[in-house]
N, C-alpha and C positions, 0 to 999 in steps of 0.2 A: 913469595911468602905464603904461609899456610893460614887460612881463615880459622877463627875460633869455632869450636863445635857449637857453641851457644849462639853464634852470630847468625847461623842459617836457620831461620824459623819461617816456614811457609804455611799457608792455610791448610794444605793437604796434610802436613805433619800434625797440626793441631787436631784435626778431625780423627786421624789415626790413633793418637794418644787417648782422646776421649772415648773412642769406641773400645779400645783395649781395656780401659778402666772399667767401663760399664760391664763388659763381658766377664771380667775377673770378679767383680762384686756378685754378679748373678751366679757364677760357678761356686763361690764360697757359700752363699746362702743355700743353694741346692744341695751341696755336699753335707752341710750341717743338718739338713732336714731328712737325709736319706742314708745315714750311717748304718742303720739296721739292714736296709736293702743291700748295701755293699757287703756286709758281713755274710748275708745269706748267699749272695752270688759267689763269694770266695769259697764258702763251705761246700757249695755244690760242684766245684771244680774237681776233676779227677787228676790227682798229682801222680805223674809217672816218672820213672827213672830217666835222667838225662844221659846222653851218650858220654861214656868215659873219655877223658883226655889223658894222654900219656906223655911223659917227659923223662929224659935221661938226666935232667938237672935236679939234683937232690934238694936244691934250694928253691924249687919252683913254688909259687904261691899256692895256698890252700884253695880248694874249689870255691867258687862264688856261690853263696846260698841265696835262694830266691827270697826277695823281699816280701813275698806273699806270706812266708812262714812267720813273720813278725806281727802280722795283723791278727786281731782277735777272731776266734771262731764264734758262731752264734750260740745263743742259749736255745733250749729246746722249745721256745715259744714260737719259733719261726717254722716255716715249711720249706721243704726242698722239692724241686720239681721231680716228678717221677720219670725215670729212664728205664724203658723196657730192657730186659736182659737180652744179650745177643742170641741169635738163633742157635739152638742146640744146648743152651745152658739153662739151668733152673734159675728161678728168681731167688737168689741166695747171696750171702756175704759171710765173711769172717768177722767176728766181733772180738775186740781186744780191749779189755779194761786195764789201764796201766797208769802208773805215775811216771813223771819225768825221770826220776831216779832209777827206774826199772830198765832203762834203755839197753843195757848190755844183755839182759835176759830177754827183752823184747826182740832185739836183733837176732839172737840165736834161735828163738822160736819161729820168727817169720822165715828165716832162711831154711829151717828144717821143713816147714810146711811147703814152702815154695819148691824146694829141691825134690821132695817126695811126691808132690801132687800138683800144686797150683801153677807151676811154670808151664804146664800143658793145658791149663784151663782158664786162667786169668780171672778168677772170681775176685771181686773187690774186697778191700779191707776197710773196716770202720774202727777207729780208735777213739775211746772215750776216757775222759779224765775229769776229776772234780776241780781241776785247775787248768789254766791254759797250757797247752803243750808248748815246749820251748822250740826255738828254731833248730837247735842241734838235734833234738828228738825227731822232729819231722824230716829233717834232711837225711838222717841215718836210715830211717825206715824207707824212705822213697828209693834209696839206692838198692834195696834188696828185691824189688818187685817191679815188673812192668804193668801190673794190674792197677786199676784205679784205687786211690787211697784217700780216705776222708778222716778228718780229725774234728772231734766235737767235745764240747764242754758240758758237763752235767749240771743241771740247775740245783740250787741249794735245797729246795723242797724235796727233791728226789734223792738227795744224798745225805743231808744232815739229820741228826736225831730230831724228831718232831718236838715242838714246844710243849705238847700236851703230855709227853712222857714225864713221869715222876722221877726226877734225877736222883733223889736220895734213894729211892727203891732200886733204880738202875745201878747206882754206885754200890749198893750192898750186894746186888747180884754179881757184879764184876769181882768184888773182893772175895765172894764165896768161891767162884770158879778159879780165881788166882790161888786161893789157899789149897785147892785140889790139883793145882799145877796143870790145868786144862789149857791147851794151846789157844792163844788169842783170848784167854779168859778175861783179861783186863782191857782189851782193845775196843775202843769206840769206833775207830775207822773200819775195823774188820766187820763190826756189826752194821755200819753204814753200807759196806759193800754187799753183805748178805741180803739186807733189805732191798737195796737197789737191784741186785740180780734177781730177786724174787718177784718184785712187782713193778719195776720201772724201766729196765733197760730197753725192752721191746716197744716202749712208748716214745723213745727218743726220736727226734725228727729225722736224724740221719738213717734210722732203721725203718721208717714208715713205709718206704717203697719196697721193702724186702719181705719175703715170707719165711724162708729157711735161713738158719745161721749155724755157723760152726764156731764154738767158743775156743779161744786160744788164750793162754796165760804165759807170763814171763818164764823163761827157762825150761819150758817143756820140750820134749824131743820125740820125734817120730822116726822109727827104725826101719820101716818097710815102704817100698814103692806102693802106690795105690793105683791100680790099673783101670779102675772104673770111677765114675762120678757118684759119690755118696749122696749128694743133693738130689740128683735125678732118681737114684734108687729110692730115696725117701718119698719123693713125689709120685713115682710110678707105682709104688707098693703101698701108698697111703699110710706111711709111718708118721708118727708125730714126735717120737723121742728115740735117740740113739746114744749108747754109752759104750765104754770100753772097760771100766773098772767099777765094781760095786763092793761096798764094805759097810761096816757098822759104825754108827755115830757114837760119840761120847754121850752117855745117858744123861749126865748132869746138864748138858747144854740144851736138852729138849725135854726137860722134866715134865712140863705141862702141855707139850705140843699135841700129843695124841688125844688128851682130853678135849682140847679145842677142836681137833679133827672130828671126834665123835659127836660133839655138839653140832658141828656144821652138817654132818651126815644126817643127823636127826631132823634138823631144820630144812635141809635141802636134799631129800632123797631123789629128787628128779634129776640131779646132776650125776648120779652114780651109774656108770655103764654096766649093763647086766653081764657083760663078758670081761669084767675088770681083772686086775692083777692084785687084788687085795692080799692074796696068799704070799706075795713077795714081801710085803711090809708087816704082815701079822701072821703069827703061827697059831692063833686061836680064834679065827673067824672075826677078827676086828676088836676083840676085847682089849688087847694090848699091842703096843708097837714093838716089833722085834729089833728096831734100830737100823735095819737095812736101808741103804739108799744107793742111788747111782752117783758116782763121784762127778760132780758137775763142772769141775775145771776142764773136763772134756765133755762136750755134749753137742750133738748135731740134732737140731729140733725145729719144729714148726712153730713160728711165732704166732700164727693164727690160733694155735691151741691155747697159748697164754692170753691172747686177746679175747678169747671167747667168753661168754657170760659165766660159764661154770668156774673157770679159773679166776676170773675177775672177782666174782662173789667170794670165792675161797680166800684169795689174798686179802681182800678188804676185811673179811672176818678175822683172819689171823692178825692183820695189822692192828685192829682195834684191841686185841688182847695185850699188845705191847711186848710180846715174847722175844722179838728181835733184840730188844734192849734189856728187858728184865732177866732174860736168860741169855741164850746165844743161838737162837734159831738160825740155822744155815739155809742157804738157798738150795743146797743139795737135798736134804730131807723134804723141804717144801715142794720142790719140783718133783721129786720121786714119788711122794705120796699122791700128789695131784695126778701124775701120769698113771699111777697104779689104780686110781679110783675113777677118773673121768675118761680114760681111753680104753679101747679094747686091748686085751693083753697082746694080741698079735700086731698092734701098732707100736709096740716098744721093741727096739732092735738092738741086739748085741753085735757090735762091730768087731767080730773075731779077727778080722784080717788087718785091722788098724793097730799097729804096734806103737805103744804110747808109754811115756814115762813122765811122772810128775813127782818131784821130791823122791821119796824112797819107794814109791809104788809104781809097778810096771806091769803092763800087759804085753805079752809076746806070743805070737801065734806059733804053731808047731806044724810038722808034717809038710805037705805039699805047698801050703801057703807060704811057709817060711822060705823055701828055696825059690819059688816062682816070683816072689816079690823082693828079692835081694835084701832080705832082712839082716840086720846087724846086731840085734838083741840076743840075749841068751834065754831060750825057752825054759831053762831050769830055774830062772829067777822070777818067772811070771807069778803074779799075785793070785791068779785065777782060782786055784783050789786050796789056798792056804786057810788056816783056821778062822781068820777074821773076814774072809771073802764071802760075799752073798751070791756068787754066781750060780752055785748049785740050786739055790732057792729059785732063781730066775729060770733056769733050765727045767726045773721040775714043774713049772707052770704048763709046759708043753709035753710032758711025758704021760 
């Protein structure tokens, strides 16, 4: 006959049960008090692609997704431990601001960058979002690269319209631009993005350990192999800002921006570099803004330049004006004007050999660079010397 399970109770078993209960209670208390620490640890992990599995069975189950992807990422109030870059690489990363709904364009952009450059270098990726990234988003991104990948959430204060903004004034400004059919004229999220990219992205905890960044956006495409490391070139040649496309801004979106810039220059002449590139953004020695700017959806730049006192004072000055919301000041003109004023002109670099397309605008190299780098774009469609391009103004700085 079998004895009942409850019939065998020994002193040793009682002690074991009590010990297990005490340890369980201690674990629950410790976990409740250290959730923030757990989030930081997860955020600092580098997520890399798992080996692919193959099956001839068309009904095989979908890949199992990491349970780490369902856990929240930290807010930017935490710190992430510094990891020195591997030998031979610059202290740099890709920066990608995206929404979960952008995943198809994100995947295409990451694959383009990896295929043309990063599969040979392994620079990390940092993805930022004003919401938590979904498990599907993170899973699909990780499949595309063997490089470390980090996902972060943007704090509300760095993203949302500040409480001190006069909403009625801002609403009238949006309606005015909408009546002129200005792209994103009525969009508050677009203004949030411009403000964040102007003054906050380089302060995010996931970017604190890096100096250089390469900005990538959903749906962009790269058409040529890149045979050298642009991050190392920026470092070795002391460049602070690099671009591929330059064009003119909609005047209505920056109606009062230049007046604010002139006020700042008058109050802070000490920040203006004597070998500046003012002639790129002004045709009359600074009296007026000619609307030229570097198109910042592609930029390779030095975050220490944005973190420096000159730019910090400049952004704070512009922020106090409210123009990001009362008009539609973009990060492209803000970055461009700052680079033109606070850096030496020879610290701004035109990446002639990086073939790049965003929406309807494309830069495509010609001549020897085209053939040497296996380019697939059409040089005849390059925006470089069209009527609305500002490239000639930039080149004239050095003639």
